[in-house]
N, C-alpha and C positions, 0 to 999 in steps of 0.2 A: 777573841779580842780583835778589834779593828786595828788595821795597820796605822802607822803614824800619818801617812798622807790621806788616809780616809778619815781619821779623827780630826785632823787639822788640815783641811784643804786650803786652796789659795785664798778663799774668802774668809777664813777663820784663823787669824794669827794667834798663836798661843802666847801665854805669858810665862814667865820663868817658873812660877809655881807649878803650872800645868806640865811644863817640860820635866821638872823634877819628879812629879807624880807619875808621868808616863814611863820615864826611865826606871824609876824605883830601884836605884842602886846607889849606895852611899859613896861610891867612887865618883859619881857625877858631882855631888856637892863638894867633895874634897878637891876634885879637879878645878871647879869654878873658884873655890877659895884659893888654891895654889896660883892660878892665873891672875886673880885680882891682887893678891898679896905680893907676888913677885914681879909682875909686869904692869900693874896699874892699868889694866885694859878693861874696857867695857865690852860686853858681848853685843853683837849685832845680829838680829834675826833677819834672815833672807829666805825667800821662797825660790826653789829651783824646780823647774819642770823637767829636768834631766831624768831620763828613764833609769839611769844607773843608781840614783839615790834621790828619788823624787820627794818633795815636801819641804817643810821649813827646816832650816839648818841654822847653826849658831857659828858665826864667824868671829874670830879673835884676830884683830889687826894690831900691828906695832909699826909706828911710823909709816902708815899707809900701806904696808905690805902684810900679806896674810901670814900669821903665825901658825894657825891651824884652823880647821873647820870641824865642828862636831855635828854628828847626825844622831838624833834620838832613836832608840830602838827599845822594844819592850824588855826591860831587865838589864840592858847594857847600852853602850853608845859606841859609835864608830868615830875615830879621830882620823881625819885626813891631814897628813903631814907631808909636805913636799920637801924632799932632800935634793937640793941643787948642787951644782959644781962646788960652791964654796963650803958646803957642809959634808961633802962626800968623804973626804979623808978622815975627818974626825968621827963621822958615823961608822965608817968601816973599822976604825980603831976600837970603838966601843962594842961592836957586834959580837965578839966572842963572849962577852959577859951578858948579852941579851938572851931573852927566852928563845927557845928553838923556833917558836911561832914567828917572832919578829925576824930572826935570822933568815928563815925560809921565805918570808914575805919580801924581804929586801932583795934576796937573790933572784926571786922569780918575777919581780916587778921591773919591767924594762925602763930604761931612761928615755923619756920623751917629753916634749914640751918644756924643756928646761929643768927636768928633774925626775926623780922617782916619786910617783904619787902613791904613797903608802896609805892604805885604808886599814887601820888597826882596829880590830874588834876588841874593845876593852870589856872583857868578861871576867878577868881575874887580876890578882895583884901584880903578877909578873909583867903582864902586858901593860898594865897601868903605869908601873914604874918605868918600863921601856919608853912608853909614850912621853912621860915627863922628861926623860933623858934626851930624847930626840928634840923636844921643844927647846930644851936648854941649849942644845947645839945650834938650833936655828937662830935663837936670840938669847943672849945672855941676860939673866935676871938682874934687875936693879939691886935686889937684896936677896941673898940666899938664906933660907931657913936653916 
């Protein structure tokens, strides 16, 4: 299987159906439904040439600020969530209930450029739930399910 950036290079922008098919994970559709229902946000497709995570990504912005960025992967997706000074105390309070993966990621990710840039590989339900919790810390939902 081709990688994401090979399948959709800079000249071939994917549509949302192609993104869902590439990820092929029900959590992706659930995540998009959660963001839409709770934050009334539209996803923005953006191409990044950054070697760390090259290719098309999906940005979710609230009031002009990034809520999170999603990176499609075959069978899963990565969520970039930046935990800044404002979110640090509440995040550290929720960490004992988070998965070991997220706890370790938080501890080993240095604070730089205004926050901890957490790249969560959403492969299972525990990390998915932790990602939603971190997003809710970043920006309170307009309505909670």
